[in-house]
N, C-alpha and C positions, 0 to 999 in steps of 0.2 A: 447674893441670896442664893440658897440652894433650891433647885427645881428638880422634879422627877426627870430622869434621863430618858431621852428618846433617840439616843445615838445608835442607829442600826445601819449597816451597810446597805446602800441602795434602798433606803426607806422612803416611800412616797406617800404623802397625804394629799391626794389629788382633788377631792371635792367633798362638799357637804353630803351627808347621807340622804337628805331630802331637801328639795328646793320648792317652795311654794311662792308663785308669783302671779301678779294680776292686779286689777283695780279693786281696792277695798277688801283685799284678802285677809287683812288683819282681823276683820270681824268674824272670821270663820276658823280661827286657829286654836280655840279652846281645847277641842278634842285632841288635836295633835300634841299639844303640850301635856295633857293629862296622861298620855302614853309614856311620857318621860318622867313625870313627877307631879306631885300635888302640893308641894310647898316651894313655889318659885321665889327666887330673889331677883328682882328686876334691877339691873345696873345701867345707869345712864348719866348724862351730863346735867349740870345745873340748868341749862337752857332747854334741853330735850325733855327731861322728865315732866316738868309742868305741862308740856304740850301733849304728851302721849300717855302719861301715867293713869289718869282717870279713865280714859277710853280703854286702855289695856286691862285695868283692874275690873272694869264693868264686864268686859268680854270674858275674862277668866272666871269671875265670880258667878257666871251663869252655871258653872259646874260647882255645886255646893261643897264638894270635897276639897276644893282648892283654897289654900291660905296664902295670901300674897303679901310680900314685903318689898319695898323699893328703896333704893339708896343711890345718891350721887357718888361717882368716883372722884369728883373734883378735889383739888385743882388739877391733878395730873395722873396719868397712868404710871404710877410710881410704886416702888417697894413699900413706902409708907401707906399708900392707899390700899395696896394689896393686903397688908397685914390687918388694917382696919376692917376691910370687907370680909376677910377670912373669919374674923371674930364674929361678924354678923351672920355669916353662914352657919357657924356652930350654934349661935344663940337662937336663930330661927329654925334650926334643923332643916335647912334648905336641901332639897333633893334635885333641883334643876336651876340653872342660871339662865336668865334672859337678858341679853345685851341689847340696848336700844340707843341709837345715836350715831355719831360719826366715828372716825377711825380710832380715836383714843378710848372712847367709851366701849367700843366693841373689842378692842385689844385687852382692855381691863377685864371685861366679862369673860373673854376666852381664857386668859391666864388664871383667873379666879376659878373657873370650872376645872381647868387642867390641874391646878395644884390641889384641889379638893376632890378630884376624880369624880366630877359630876357631869351630866349631860349639859350641852350648851345650845341655846337658840339665839340666833343673831337677827336683829331687825334694823337694817340701815335706815336712817332718816334723810340721807342725801346721797348724791352720786359722787361724793368727794374722794372715796377710796374703795379698794377691793377688800377691806378688812373683814367684811361680813363673810367672806369666802375662805380666807386662808388659815393655815395652821401655823400662825406666827403672831407674836405680840411684841411690839416695841416698848421698851421701858425707858422712862425719863426720870430725871431728878424731880424733886418736889417744886423746883424752880423752872421746869420745862426744858432742861437740857437733855438731849439724847444720851443715854448710857449704853444700851446694848439691846439686842433682840433675842427672843427665846423661841426656838422651834418647838412646836407643840406636837403631841402624839397623833392628833387627828384634826380634820376640819370639823366645823360645827355639825351637830346632829340635824339641825333644821335651819335653813336660811329662808327668811320670809321677806320677799321683795314686793312691797306694796307701792305701786306706782302713784297712788293718790297721796301717799305720804311724801315720796321723793319730790313730787310736783310742788309741794308747799315750801320746800327749802329755798333759800336765796339762790338766785341764778349763779352767783359767784362760786357756790360750792360745786356745781356741776362743771363749771369751767376749770376749777382746780382739779377735779377728778379727771378731766380730759388730759391735763398736764401730767398727772400721776400715771394714768393708763398708757399714754403714748410713749412714756419712758421705757415700757416693757421691751419695745423693739430695739431702741438704741442701746439699752444696757444688755439685754439678753444676746443680741447679735454680736456685740464686741466681746462679751465674756466667753462666748463660744470659742473664740480664738485660743483660749487657754485650756480647752478641753480636748484631750487626746481621743477618748472613747466617745464618739458621737452616737449615743443610743437613739433608738427609734423614738422614745418618749421625748428626749431632748429636742430632736429635730422637729417633732410635732409641735412642741411648745414654741419654737422659733417661728414656725409657720403661723401659729396662732397669734403671736405677737405682731407679725407683719399684717395679718388680717385686721387686728385692732387699729394699727397705724392707718391703714387705708380707710377704714370706716370713719375714724375720727377726722382725718384730713379732709375727707369728702363731705361729711355730713354734720360736723359740729356746729357750723355757723347756722345752718338751717334749723338744727335741733334747738339751740338756745333761743331762737326767735319764734319758735312754734312748739310749745310744750305739750301740744295735743297731736302733733304730727308723727308719722311712723319713724321719721329720722330721730326724734327725741327718744323713742323707745329703744331704738338700735344703739344710740350713744349711751344711754343709761345702762343697758345690758353690757356694752363693751367695757364701761368703767367699773361696774360692780362684779359682773359674772365672768366675762371673757378674760379680763386681766387676772382674775383669781385662777383661772385654768392654766395660764402660763406658769404661775408660781407652782401649782400642783404638779403639772406634767414635767416641768423643767427641773424641779428640785434644786439641788446644790449647783447644778450646771448652768442654771439661768438666774444668777444672783444679781442683786443690786450692785451697781458699779459707781462711777463717778457722780452721776446725777443725784443719787441718794446720799453719797458721801458729802456732797456739797450741802444738801439739806441738813444732814446731821451736824455738820460744822456750824452752820448758820444758827442753829438753835442756841448756841452759846451767846448770842446777842439778844438782849432783852427786848429791844424794839421789834425784833422779827417775830415775836410770839403771836402777834396779831395777823401775821401772814399765814395763809393756809398751807398745809403740807404740800399739796400738788402745785401750788404757785412756786414754792421754793425748789421743788423737783424739776419743774419746767425750766426754770433758770439754770438749774444744774445740768440739764441736757445740753444746753447751749455751751456751758463751760466744758463739758466732756467733748463735744464736737470740736470746739476751739482747740482743746489739747491735742486732738488727733491731727488737726491742721498744723499746729506748731511742732509737734514731736515727730509726726510721720509724713508731713507734707501731703496730707490726704486731700485730694480734690473732691472725692466723694463726700467727705465730712464737710467741706466748705459749701458744696451744693446743698447738702441736707440742712445745714445751719441757715442758709439764706431762705430756703423753703419754709423752715420753721419760723423765722423772723416775720415773714409775711403772714403766716398762719396765726401766730401769737398776736400780731397787731389787729388782725381781723376779729378775733374772739375775745381779746383782752387778757392775755397772759403776759407776765413781765419779761422784757427782753434784755434788761441790764440792771445794774445795781440801783439806779435812780428809780426805775419803775417798780423795783422790789421794795422801795421805801428806804434805801440805804444811801441816798445821795450825799448825806452828811457824815457818813462813816469816816473815821480818821484812817490814815495810813497804818498807824500802829494797831488799830483794831482789826483792820483787814488782814494785816500780816499775821496777827495772832490766830485769826480764823483759818488762814491758809496753813499754818503750822499744825493746827488741830486736825484739819482735814487730811493732812499728810502723815499723821501718826501711824506707827507700824501696823496697828490693828484695823486701819481704815479700809472701807470697801474700794477706795480709789486704787488700791494696789492690785485689784483684779483686772485693771487695764493691762494690755499686752506690752506695755512699756513703762519704764520708771518715770515718776513725776516728782519734781522737787517743789517746795513751797514757792520758790521764785517763779518757776514756770506756771504754777497754778495761779499765782497772783496776776500774771500777764493775761492768762485766759479769762479770769474773772472780770478783769477790767475792759476786756475787748470783745465781749459776746455779741455786741450789736454793730460791729464795724463792717 
C-alpha cells in the first residue's frame, strides 16, 4: 500500500506535541481536543471501546459543537482495516482521530491520521507498549502476521496518560510492557556498533535506554505488587514515555534488532497470537543475547542473559519456548520460523555479525540454559 513519504535525511520525530498525564485526567480533555477538531473519530479495540467509549463520549459531548463517532479497528492493524476506517473518516467528515487502547489500536489510529493528514490524540489503556508516543505504526495481515512498519511524519499531537485507566488493565499487560521497554537497551546498544557517526542525539538515546533498564530491573517487582506506590508510576512512565523517547531521539540509529525480529517471526504461528507483544520481545532479547554468546563468545552477553533469566522468573516473563506456550511446536514449524526471521529484510541483520537460520535455531532452543 502507498503511504505519504516522510523520507528526509536526519529527520527526527522526537516527541508528542503535548503530554497530559495524571490521575483521572481524561475527564478534563474536552477542551484540548476541541483545539484540534470538533468531529472526532475514536478508534479502539473490541475490548477497549466498550470500557472507555461511553465515558469518553460523555466528556466530549459537554462541548456541544463536538460530534463523535467510534469504531473498532479489529481484528488487526492491517491494510484492510485501514481502508475501512478511511471510508469512515470521509463519511463522518472527521477532523481529528482519537486512538484508545493497546499497541495495535494506537498504531491503527496513528496511521489512519497520517494517511488522512489529520491530528491524532493517543490514550493508552495499559502500560504494554510505547505506541502512544512514537511516530511509527506496525502493519499486520488480517490474520495477525507482521508485514512491515511505517515511519510517520510526526509523533501524536496529544498523548493522554491517565494513570487511573492504566491501573485497571490486567497486571500481565504491564509485565509485557516491561519486556518491550527493557529491550530498548539491548537492541539500541548493539545496533550502535553498526553506526559510524555517533551523533549527540543517538548517544543521548542510548543513555536513556540504559536508564530505562536500570529502573525496570530495580523497581518492576515492587511496582507490579503495589499499583499505588511510587515505583509503579516510575515503571509505567518508563514503559510508555521513556521508551518512546529512545525511539524519538535515536531515530534510525537506535533500531529494533534481533529481539523484535524474533517477535515478528513468531507472529507467523497462530497459537502465538494470544501472547502479548512484549512477552514475545522479552523472549527475543534472550535469543539475541544467546546469539552474541554463540557468535562472538561474549561473556558480557552471557552475564546479561543470566541476570535477565532471574529477573524474568521473578516478574513472570517467558524464559524459553515452553514458557512462551510453544512447548509442542514441531521441529519443522520452528525451522520455518527461523527461516522467516532470517529473511534478507529482517531486523536481525542489524546485528554486527551474520546469523544463519541454523545458528538462530540453536539460540532459540537454548535461551534458559
